[in-house]
C-alpha positions as CSV (number, residue, x, y, z in Angstrom):
1,M,41.7,-29.4,21.2
2,E,41.3,-26.6,18.6
3,T,41.5,-27.4,14.9
4,I,43.6,-25.3,12.6
5,L,43.2,-25.3,8.8
6,L,46.5,-24.7,7.1
7,I,46.3,-23.8,3.4
8,E,49.8,-23.6,1.8
9,D,51.0,-24.7,-1.6
10,N,54.7,-25.0,-0.7
11,D,55.1,-28.6,0.5
12,I,58.1,-27.9,2.8
13,I,56.5,-24.9,4.5
14,R,53.2,-26.7,4.8
15,D,54.7,-29.9,6.3
16,N,57.0,-27.9,8.7
17,T,54.2,-25.6,9.9
18,A,51.8,-28.5,10.4
19,E,54.4,-30.4,12.5
20,I,54.9,-27.3,14.7
21,L,51.2,-27.0,15.2
22,T,50.7,-30.7,15.9
23,L,53.5,-30.7,18.5
24,S,51.9,-27.6,20.1
25,G,48.7,-29.6,20.7
26,Y,46.5,-28.5,17.8
27,T,44.6,-30.7,15.3
28,V,45.8,-29.7,11.9
29,L,43.9,-29.9,8.6
30,A,46.4,-29.3,5.7
31,A,45.5,-28.3,2.2
32,E,47.7,-27.6,-0.8
33,N,45.5,-24.9,-2.5
34,G,42.5,-22.7,-1.7
35,K,39.9,-24.9,-3.3
36,I,40.9,-28.0,-1.3
37,G,41.1,-25.8,1.8
38,V,37.5,-24.5,1.4
39,E,36.2,-28.1,0.8
40,S,38.1,-29.2,4.0
41,A,36.5,-26.4,6.0
42,L,33.0,-27.2,4.8
43,A,33.6,-30.9,5.9
44,T,35.1,-30.0,9.2
45,R,34.7,-26.5,10.6
46,P,38.1,-25.3,11.9
47,D,38.6,-23.0,14.8
48,L,41.2,-20.9,12.9
49,V,42.6,-20.7,9.4
50,I,46.2,-20.0,8.3
51,C,46.2,-19.3,4.6
52,D,48.9,-18.4,2.0
53,I,48.0,-15.6,-0.4
54,M,49.6,-16.6,-3.7
55,M,48.4,-20.1,-4.6
56,P,47.2,-21.9,-7.7
57,V,43.5,-22.8,-8.4
58,L,42.2,-20.4,-5.7
59,D,44.3,-17.7,-4.0
60,G,44.1,-16.6,-0.4
61,Y,41.9,-13.6,-1.2
62,G,39.4,-15.8,-2.9
63,V,39.4,-18.2,0.1
64,L,38.7,-15.3,2.5
65,Q,35.9,-14.0,0.3
66,I,34.2,-17.4,0.3
67,F,34.5,-17.7,4.1
68,N,32.9,-14.2,4.5
69,K,30.0,-15.1,2.3
70,N,29.3,-18.6,3.6
71,P,27.3,-18.6,6.9
72,Q,28.9,-21.9,7.8
73,L,32.4,-20.4,7.7
74,A,31.9,-16.7,8.4
75,G,33.5,-15.5,11.6
76,I,36.4,-18.0,11.8
77,P,39.6,-16.2,12.7
78,F,41.7,-15.9,9.6
79,I,45.5,-15.3,9.4
80,F,47.2,-14.7,6.1
81,L,50.6,-16.3,5.6
82,T,52.6,-14.6,2.9
83,A,56.0,-13.7,1.5
84,K,54.5,-10.5,-0.1
85,T,55.1,-7.4,2.0
86,E,53.9,-4.6,-0.3
87,R,51.4,-2.3,1.4
88,N,48.7,-2.8,-1.3
89,D,48.7,-6.6,-0.5
90,F,48.3,-5.9,3.2
91,R,45.6,-3.4,2.7
92,K,43.6,-5.6,0.3
93,G,43.7,-8.5,2.8
94,M,42.7,-6.3,5.7
95,E,39.9,-4.7,3.7
96,L,38.5,-8.2,3.1
97,G,38.5,-8.9,6.8
98,A,41.7,-10.8,7.6
99,D,42.5,-10.8,11.3
100,D,46.3,-10.9,11.1
101,Y,49.3,-11.4,9.0
102,L,52.4,-13.5,9.2
103,T,55.2,-12.8,6.8
104,K,57.5,-15.5,5.6
105,P,60.0,-16.4,7.0
106,F,58.6,-16.5,10.5
107,D,59.8,-18.2,13.6
108,E,57.9,-20.7,15.7
109,S,57.2,-18.3,18.6
110,E,55.8,-15.7,16.3
111,L,53.4,-18.3,14.7
112,L,52.2,-19.6,18.0
113,R,51.7,-16.1,19.5
114,A,49.6,-15.0,16.6
115,I,47.4,-18.2,16.8
116,E,47.0,-18.0,20.6
117,G,46.2,-14.3,20.4
118,R,43.3,-14.9,17.9
119,L,42.0,-18.0,19.7
120,S,42.1,-16.4,23.1
121,R,39.9,-13.5,21.8
122,F,37.3,-16.0,20.6
123,R,37.4,-18.1,23.8
124,T,36.8,-15.0,25.9
125,L,34.3,-13.2,23.7
126,G,32.6,-16.0,21.8
127,A,32.9,-16.4,18.0
128,P,30.4,-14.4,15.9
129,S,29.5,-17.5,14.0
130,G,27.2,-18.7,16.8
131,A,29.6,-21.4,18.1
132,A,29.0,-19.9,21.6
133,D,25.4,-18.7,22.1
134,T,25.8,-17.5,25.7
135,P,25.3,-13.7,25.8
136,V,28.5,-11.7,26.4
137,E,28.2,-9.3,29.3
138,H,30.3,-6.4,30.7
139,I,32.5,-6.1,27.7
140,R,33.9,-2.5,27.4
141,L,35.6,-0.7,24.5
142,D,39.0,-1.1,26.1
143,D,38.5,-4.9,26.3
144,L,38.3,-5.1,22.5
145,I,42.0,-4.3,22.0
146,N,43.4,-7.0,24.4
147,N,45.6,-9.6,22.8
148,R,45.5,-8.1,19.4
149,K,48.4,-7.4,17.0
150,T,49.6,-3.9,16.5
151,H,49.9,-2.7,12.9
152,P,52.4,0.0,12.1
153,I,51.3,2.6,9.5
154,R,53.7,5.2,8.0
155,K,52.9,8.9,8.0
156,R,50.5,10.1,5.3
157,Q,49.2,6.7,4.5
158,Y,45.5,5.9,3.8
159,I,43.8,3.6,6.3
160,Y,40.6,3.6,4.4
161,A,39.3,5.7,1.6
162,E,35.9,7.4,0.9
163,G,33.7,4.8,-0.7
164,D,35.4,1.8,0.8
165,G,33.2,-0.7,2.7
166,P,33.9,-1.0,6.4
167,T,35.5,-4.2,7.6
168,R,36.7,-3.3,11.1
169,L,36.8,-1.0,14.0
170,Y,40.0,0.9,14.4
171,Y,41.9,1.8,17.6
172,L,44.8,4.2,17.5
173,K,47.4,2.9,19.9
174,A,50.0,5.6,18.9
175,G,50.2,8.5,16.5
176,K,47.6,10.8,15.0
177,V,44.9,10.2,12.3
178,K,42.7,12.6,10.4
179,T,39.4,11.9,8.6
180,T,38.7,14.0,5.6
181,R,36.1,14.7,2.9
182,T,36.8,16.3,-0.4
183,N,34.4,18.5,-2.3
184,P,33.9,18.3,-6.1
185,D,36.5,21.1,-6.5
186,G,39.1,19.0,-4.7
187,K,39.1,21.1,-1.5
188,E,39.7,19.1,1.6
189,L,37.8,19.4,4.9
190,I,39.0,17.6,8.0
191,T,36.0,16.0,9.7
192,G,37.8,14.5,12.6
193,L,41.2,14.3,14.4
194,Y,42.1,11.3,16.5
195,Q,44.9,10.9,19.1
196,A,46.4,7.8,20.7
197,G,43.8,6.0,22.8
198,E,40.8,6.7,20.5
199,F,38.6,4.5,18.4
200,F,37.4,5.6,14.9
201,G,35.7,4.2,11.9
202,Y,32.6,3.1,13.8
203,V,29.9,5.2,12.2
204,A,30.0,3.3,8.9
205,L,30.1,0.0,10.7
206,L,26.9,0.9,12.7
207,E,25.1,2.3,9.6
208,E,26.4,-0.6,7.4
209,T,27.2,1.8,4.7
210,D,30.4,2.8,2.8
211,Y,32.8,5.3,4.4
212,T,31.8,8.9,3.6
213,D,35.3,10.1,4.4
214,S,38.9,9.0,4.3
215,A,41.3,8.3,7.1
216,V,44.9,9.2,6.8
217,T,47.8,9.1,9.3
218,L,49.3,12.4,10.2
219,E,52.4,10.8,11.6
220,D,53.9,7.3,12.0
221,S,51.1,5.5,13.9
222,E,50.2,2.1,15.4
223,L,46.7,0.7,14.9
224,I,44.7,-2.2,16.3
225,Y,42.0,-3.8,14.2
226,V,38.7,-5.2,15.6
227,P,36.9,-7.3,12.8
228,S,33.5,-6.0,12.0
229,D,31.6,-9.2,12.6
230,E,33.0,-9.6,16.1
231,F,32.3,-5.9,16.9
232,R,28.7,-6.1,15.7
233,Q,28.1,-9.4,17.6
234,L,29.5,-7.9,20.8
235,L,27.5,-4.8,20.4
236,L,24.3,-6.9,20.3
237,T,25.2,-8.8,23.5
238,S,26.9,-6.3,25.7
239,P,24.9,-3.3,27.1
240,D,28.1,-1.8,28.5
241,L,29.7,-1.7,25.1
242,G,26.6,-0.1,23.6
243,R,26.5,2.6,26.2
244,E,30.1,3.5,25.7
245,L,29.7,3.7,22.0
246,I,26.6,6.0,22.3
247,R,28.7,8.4,24.4
248,L,31.4,8.4,21.7
249,L,28.9,9.1,19.0
250,A,27.2,11.8,21.0
251,G,30.5,13.6,21.6
252,R,31.5,13.3,17.9
253,I,28.1,14.6,16.8
254,S,28.3,17.6,19.1
255,D,31.8,18.4,17.8
256,R,30.7,18.1,14.2
257,E,27.6,20.4,14.9
258,E,29.8,23.1,16.4
259,Q,32.2,22.9,13.5
260,L,29.4,23.2,10.9
261,L,27.7,26.0,12.8
262,G,30.9,27.9,13.0
263,M,31.6,27.5,9.3
264,A,28.0,28.6,8.5
265,Y,27.7,31.7,10.7
266,G,31.0,32.6,12.4
267,S,33.6,35.0,11.1
268,L,36.9,33.5,10.0
269,R,38.6,35.0,13.1
270,R,36.0,33.4,15.4
271,R,36.3,30.0,13.5
272,V,40.1,29.9,13.9
273,A,39.8,30.8,17.5
274,D,37.1,28.2,18.2
275,T,39.2,25.5,16.5
276,L,42.4,26.4,18.4
277,L,40.5,26.4,21.7
278,R,38.8,23.1,21.0
279,L,42.1,21.4,20.0
280,Q,43.9,22.8,23.0
281,N,41.2,21.7,25.4
282,Q,41.4,18.2,24.1
283,H,45.0,18.0,25.2
284,P,45.8,20.9,27.4
285,K,49.3,19.7,28.3
286,E,50.5,19.4,24.7
287,P,50.9,22.0,21.9
288,I,48.6,21.8,18.9
289,R,50.8,20.0,16.3
290,L,49.1,20.2,12.9
291,S,50.5,21.4,9.6
292,R,49.1,24.8,8.5
293,D,47.4,23.0,5.6
294,D,45.7,20.5,7.9
295,L,44.7,23.2,10.4
296,A,43.2,25.3,7.5
297,A,41.3,22.1,6.5
298,V,39.8,21.8,10.0
299,V,38.7,25.5,9.9
300,G,37.5,25.3,6.3
301,T,39.6,28.2,4.9
302,A,42.6,28.9,2.7
303,T,46.0,28.2,4.2
304,E,47.1,31.8,3.5
305,S,44.2,33.2,5.5
306,L,44.9,30.9,8.4
307,I,48.6,31.9,8.5
308,R,47.6,35.6,8.5
309,L,45.3,35.2,11.5
310,L,47.8,33.1,13.4
311,S,50.3,35.9,12.9
312,E,47.8,38.4,14.3
313,F,47.0,36.2,17.3
314,K,50.7,35.8,18.0
315,Q,51.4,39.6,17.7
316,D,48.5,40.2,20.2
317,G,50.1,37.8,22.7
318,L,47.1,35.4,22.4
319,I,49.0,32.3,21.3
320,E,52.6,31.1,21.4
321,Q,54.3,29.1,18.7
322,D,56.9,26.5,19.5
323,G,58.4,25.2,16.3
324,T,55.4,23.6,14.5
325,G,53.3,23.6,17.7
326,I,50.8,26.2,18.8
327,W,49.9,26.9,22.5
328,V,46.9,28.7,23.7
329,R,48.3,29.5,27.2
330,R,45.4,31.5,28.6
331,P,42.1,30.2,27.0
332,E,39.8,32.6,28.9
333,A,41.9,35.6,27.9
334,F,42.0,34.4,24.3
335,R,38.2,33.9,24.3
336,R,37.5,37.4,25.7
337,A,39.9,39.0,23.2
338,V,38.4,37.2,20.1
339,W,34.8,37.2,21.1
């Protein structure tokens, strides 16, 4: 029987939630503030924590920070329970390493689904705290996203910013994301473009350094988060996962090298052509849908220069434009004409 630590300062919510959990077969440890909750966890290590954010004595953020820094408590699944829905509150909690959110008011089924989703991950993969020391084998990248909550992110929102510390691996379930770096003059260079079905944010996790770029949604998107501790533990115990990640890294490094070589030695016309061909090859059945500013940031040129070259390519019959989308219909003919 799993033990759940419930930290909530509202007596009615705490009692009602504890009753639901007890009736569902869980052992419940209840605490009315963060300080008492931490003391309770140190006395009896819970299998999962549900914690309110705004509390007296010690708030939820403080509780999570203590859990992250204490070897006895690190790695326990952590769900925030809060009435605050502002984006900054969500982002702060996720940056600290929270696994999920429940927003008050919530219904019984939503609560139990969130708990079972987190616990099932740790039953299957083993908690990073060392509660299960049997090596995990045959875990693949796609296995990491099973039974995890999807987080909707609006268009043009930051997922993480340059200089942030990494707290999770990201999976893009739907939408598009760009990663960017900004030079001292404020000019943006797009270092990566990610479509639905791709992971990102893993380089900083592996290097254990702060992010050297920022990640921003290009359209309304849906993300799945994999906590960093869980990811690193699985990476150590699963050869399959390590091999897949190496292939991802190798592909991204190759793309980055081509981009840098083109910027260093290629003409602007050649750089634009290379970028269009690379983007079209990634998704040959779809048009390239990037704003002119974003496409210019991928190439590393001014937007006006990009627009002029796109106009020339269109006049020469090398590309087609469909609304905001660009098609390279005949890649080989395009390559011969530009090269």
